[in-house]
C-alpha positions as CSV (number, residue, x, y, z in Angstrom):
1,M,-10.0,-34.3,-118.5
2,T,-10.4,-37.4,-116.4
3,T,-12.8,-40.0,-117.8
4,E,-14.6,-42.9,-116.1
5,Y,-12.2,-45.3,-117.9
6,D,-9.1,-43.5,-116.4
7,L,-10.4,-44.6,-113.0
8,I,-11.3,-48.2,-114.0
9,A,-8.7,-49.0,-116.7
10,A,-6.8,-51.7,-114.8
11,D,-10.0,-53.4,-113.5
12,Y,-11.7,-53.3,-116.9
13,L,-8.8,-55.3,-118.5
14,K,-9.8,-58.2,-116.2
15,S,-13.2,-58.5,-118.0
16,K,-11.5,-59.7,-121.2
17,V,-11.5,-63.3,-119.8
18,N,-15.3,-63.4,-119.7
19,P,-16.3,-66.2,-122.2
20,I,-18.8,-63.9,-124.0
21,K,-16.0,-61.4,-124.7
22,K,-13.3,-64.0,-125.6
23,Y,-15.3,-66.5,-127.6
24,S,-18.1,-64.5,-129.1
25,E,-17.4,-60.8,-129.1
26,E,-13.9,-61.2,-130.3
27,F,-14.7,-64.1,-132.7
28,T,-17.6,-62.4,-134.4
29,F,-15.8,-59.0,-134.7
30,F,-12.9,-60.6,-136.6
31,Q,-15.2,-62.8,-138.6
32,V,-17.0,-59.7,-139.9
33,L,-13.7,-57.7,-140.3
34,G,-12.2,-60.4,-142.4
35,N,-8.8,-60.2,-144.1
36,V,-7.1,-56.9,-143.3
37,E,-3.6,-57.8,-144.7
38,G,-2.0,-54.7,-146.0
39,Q,-4.9,-52.5,-145.1
40,S,-4.7,-49.2,-143.2
41,I,-6.9,-49.2,-140.1
42,L,-8.0,-46.5,-137.7
43,D,-9.2,-48.1,-134.4
44,L,-11.5,-45.7,-132.5
45,A,-12.2,-46.2,-128.8
46,C,-9.2,-48.5,-128.8
47,G,-8.9,-48.6,-125.0
48,D,-5.7,-50.4,-124.0
49,G,-5.1,-51.6,-127.6
50,Y,-6.4,-55.1,-127.0
51,Y,-8.1,-55.3,-130.4
52,T,-5.7,-52.8,-132.1
53,R,-2.8,-55.2,-131.5
54,Q,-4.7,-58.1,-133.0
55,I,-5.6,-56.0,-136.0
56,R,-2.0,-55.2,-136.5
57,Q,-1.0,-58.9,-136.0
58,A,-3.5,-59.8,-138.7
59,G,-1.4,-57.8,-141.2
60,A,-3.0,-54.4,-141.2
61,D,-0.5,-51.5,-141.8
62,P,-0.5,-48.8,-140.8
63,V,-2.7,-49.0,-137.7
64,I,-3.6,-46.1,-135.4
65,G,-5.5,-46.3,-132.1
66,V,-7.5,-43.5,-130.6
67,D,-9.2,-43.2,-127.2
68,V,-10.4,-40.5,-125.0
69,S,-8.9,-42.1,-121.9
70,A,-5.4,-41.0,-121.3
71,Q,-4.9,-43.9,-118.8
72,M,-6.1,-46.5,-121.4
73,I,-3.7,-45.0,-124.0
74,Q,-0.9,-45.1,-121.5
75,L,-1.5,-48.9,-121.1
76,A,-1.6,-49.3,-124.9
77,R,1.7,-47.4,-125.3
78,E,3.4,-49.4,-122.5
79,A,2.4,-52.6,-124.4
80,E,3.8,-51.1,-127.6
81,L,7.1,-50.4,-125.8
82,K,7.3,-54.0,-124.6
83,H,6.5,-55.5,-127.9
84,P,6.9,-52.9,-130.7
85,T,4.5,-53.4,-133.6
86,G,4.5,-49.9,-135.2
87,I,1.0,-49.0,-133.9
88,R,0.5,-45.3,-133.1
89,Y,-1.8,-44.3,-130.2
90,E,-3.4,-41.0,-129.7
91,V,-5.5,-39.5,-126.9
92,A,-8.6,-37.8,-128.4
93,D,-12.3,-37.5,-128.2
94,V,-13.6,-39.3,-131.2
95,A,-16.5,-36.8,-131.6
96,A,-14.0,-34.0,-132.0
97,L,-11.2,-35.9,-133.8
98,G,-11.8,-34.7,-137.3
99,Q,-9.9,-36.3,-140.2
100,L,-6.5,-37.9,-139.4
101,D,-6.1,-39.4,-142.9
102,T,-8.1,-41.7,-145.1
103,F,-8.1,-45.4,-144.2
104,D,-9.2,-48.7,-145.8
105,G,-11.1,-49.5,-142.6
106,V,-12.3,-47.8,-139.4
107,T,-13.1,-50.1,-136.4
108,A,-14.6,-49.4,-133.0
109,V,-15.3,-52.0,-130.3
110,Y,-17.8,-50.1,-128.2
111,L,-18.0,-46.4,-129.2
112,L,-21.5,-45.3,-130.3
113,Q,-23.2,-46.1,-127.0
114,Y,-20.9,-43.6,-125.3
115,A,-22.5,-40.7,-127.1
116,G,-24.6,-38.7,-124.5
117,D,-26.8,-37.0,-127.1
118,A,-27.8,-37.3,-130.8
119,A,-25.3,-34.5,-131.8
120,A,-22.4,-36.4,-130.3
121,L,-23.6,-39.7,-131.7
122,R,-23.8,-38.2,-135.2
123,Q,-20.4,-36.6,-134.9
124,M,-18.8,-40.0,-133.9
125,M,-20.3,-41.5,-137.0
126,Q,-19.1,-38.5,-139.1
127,T,-15.5,-39.1,-137.8
128,A,-15.7,-42.7,-138.9
129,Y,-17.0,-41.7,-142.3
130,D,-14.5,-38.8,-142.8
131,N,-11.5,-41.1,-142.1
132,L,-12.5,-43.7,-144.7
133,K,-11.4,-44.0,-148.3
134,P,-14.2,-44.3,-150.9
135,R,-15.8,-47.8,-150.5
136,G,-14.1,-48.2,-147.1
137,R,-15.8,-50.0,-144.2
138,F,-16.7,-49.0,-140.6
139,V,-17.0,-52.2,-138.4
140,T,-18.2,-51.7,-134.8
141,V,-19.2,-53.7,-131.9
142,S,-22.0,-52.1,-130.0
143,G,-24.7,-52.7,-127.4
144,I,-27.8,-54.4,-128.8
145,P,-30.2,-51.8,-130.2
146,D,-33.9,-52.0,-129.0
147,L,-32.9,-53.6,-125.7
148,T,-35.7,-55.6,-124.1
149,P,-36.2,-56.8,-120.5
150,E,-35.4,-60.3,-121.7
151,H,-32.0,-59.2,-123.2
152,I,-31.2,-57.5,-119.8
153,R,-32.3,-60.6,-117.8
154,V,-30.2,-63.0,-119.9
155,Q,-27.0,-60.9,-119.7
156,A,-27.0,-61.4,-115.9
157,Q,-26.5,-65.2,-116.5
158,Y,-23.2,-64.3,-118.3
159,G,-21.8,-61.9,-115.7
160,A,-23.2,-58.6,-117.1
161,I,-25.7,-56.7,-114.9
162,I,-27.4,-54.0,-117.1
163,N,-29.4,-51.3,-115.4
164,L,-31.4,-49.0,-117.8
165,L,-31.6,-45.8,-115.8
166,G,-34.9,-44.7,-117.3
167,P,-37.3,-45.6,-120.1
168,A,-35.9,-47.3,-123.2
169,T,-35.7,-44.1,-125.2
170,D,-32.8,-42.6,-127.1
171,G,-30.1,-41.2,-124.9
172,T,-31.2,-43.0,-121.7
173,R,-28.2,-43.7,-119.5
174,I,-27.2,-47.3,-118.9
175,E,-25.2,-48.6,-115.9
176,T,-23.3,-51.9,-116.6
177,T,-21.5,-54.0,-114.0
178,L,-19.2,-56.7,-115.3
179,K,-18.2,-59.5,-113.1
180,T,-14.4,-60.1,-113.2
181,P,-12.1,-62.5,-111.5
182,G,-12.0,-61.5,-107.9
183,G,-14.4,-58.5,-108.3
184,E,-16.4,-56.4,-110.7
185,V,-16.1,-53.2,-112.8
186,R,-18.9,-50.7,-113.3
187,F,-19.3,-48.1,-116.1
188,H,-21.9,-46.1,-117.9
189,N,-23.1,-45.5,-121.5
190,H,-26.3,-44.7,-123.3
191,Y,-29.2,-46.5,-125.1
192,W,-29.8,-45.8,-128.8
193,S,-32.4,-47.5,-130.9
194,Q,-31.7,-49.2,-134.2
195,K,-34.0,-46.7,-136.0
196,T,-31.9,-43.7,-134.7
197,L,-28.6,-45.4,-135.4
198,E,-29.5,-46.3,-138.9
199,H,-31.0,-42.8,-139.6
200,L,-27.9,-41.0,-138.5
201,L,-25.5,-43.4,-140.2
202,H,-27.3,-42.8,-143.5
203,Q,-27.4,-39.1,-142.8
204,V,-23.6,-38.8,-142.5
205,G,-23.2,-40.8,-145.8
206,F,-23.0,-44.6,-145.1
207,H,-25.0,-46.3,-147.8
208,T,-25.1,-50.0,-146.8
209,L,-25.6,-51.2,-143.2
210,T,-25.5,-54.8,-142.1
211,W,-26.3,-56.0,-138.5
212,H,-24.5,-59.3,-137.9
213,P,-25.7,-61.9,-135.5
214,M,-23.3,-63.0,-132.8
215,A,-21.5,-66.2,-133.3
216,V,-19.4,-68.5,-131.1
217,S,-15.9,-69.8,-131.9
218,P,-15.2,-73.5,-132.1
219,E,-13.0,-73.2,-129.0
220,G,-15.9,-71.5,-127.2
221,Y,-18.1,-74.5,-128.0
222,R,-15.4,-76.9,-126.9
223,L,-14.7,-75.2,-123.6
224,Y,-18.4,-74.4,-122.9
225,P,-20.8,-77.0,-124.4
226,P,-23.6,-75.6,-126.6
227,P,-26.3,-75.4,-123.8
228,F,-24.2,-72.7,-122.2
229,W,-24.6,-70.4,-125.2
230,S,-28.3,-70.9,-126.1
231,A,-29.8,-68.1,-124.1
232,Y,-27.0,-65.7,-125.0
233,L,-27.4,-66.4,-128.8
234,E,-31.2,-65.8,-128.6
235,Y,-30.9,-62.6,-126.5
236,P,-27.4,-61.2,-127.0
237,G,-26.3,-58.0,-125.3
238,I,-24.1,-56.9,-128.2
239,T,-24.1,-56.9,-132.0
240,V,-21.6,-56.2,-134.8
241,L,-22.5,-53.5,-137.3
242,E,-20.8,-53.2,-140.7
243,C,-21.2,-49.9,-142.6
244,W,-19.9,-49.1,-146.1
245,R,-19.0,-45.7,-147.3
């Protein structure tokens, strides 16, 4: 099965230099994830392994990355061949993955918004839950729930054009265009409200949920003075969610 990301894999990698991704998304994700030294981690929707490799470099072991895009996994495996770290990568649909093992932590930088309906969304959450040890954590970066017109307007200032293809109701398709050096990359996912996300996460068994506000790294503030970040921090397009089993 060819996925949208099989077609845009190489272009999508260029978006990693966007200051929002590099100095806020990445920084906040790892601040929430915390110390993973010696922990086993399953990284869902791992893409080319950008975050998977950093998780491994932070001391997690073993680390497994899973993504539905064969092309993204090919890029991840090529990186592993060039600089072996012991990460294992698998091509699989997270909603149909089942239990690989039990891990100290499950991570996912952009996963839940790719569910096209509530059943698929719930199954993604179930996969995360089933692969966790008791008292394990699921840490995920996701699109901001309860998206407003102001959130959408502000993202355009930072190189992300968000087009909600219908009313702001659960399951509505979203088209996102990210500006990249020398071009742009376009992809699609879906809108899910905070109420629905929390209801389904509790339903599969997660007992404690924490929505973390976005932060900016010291380097981000140094390279881009604080006024650059003000609108983004007030109306971020993404959030980090921490869920405990």
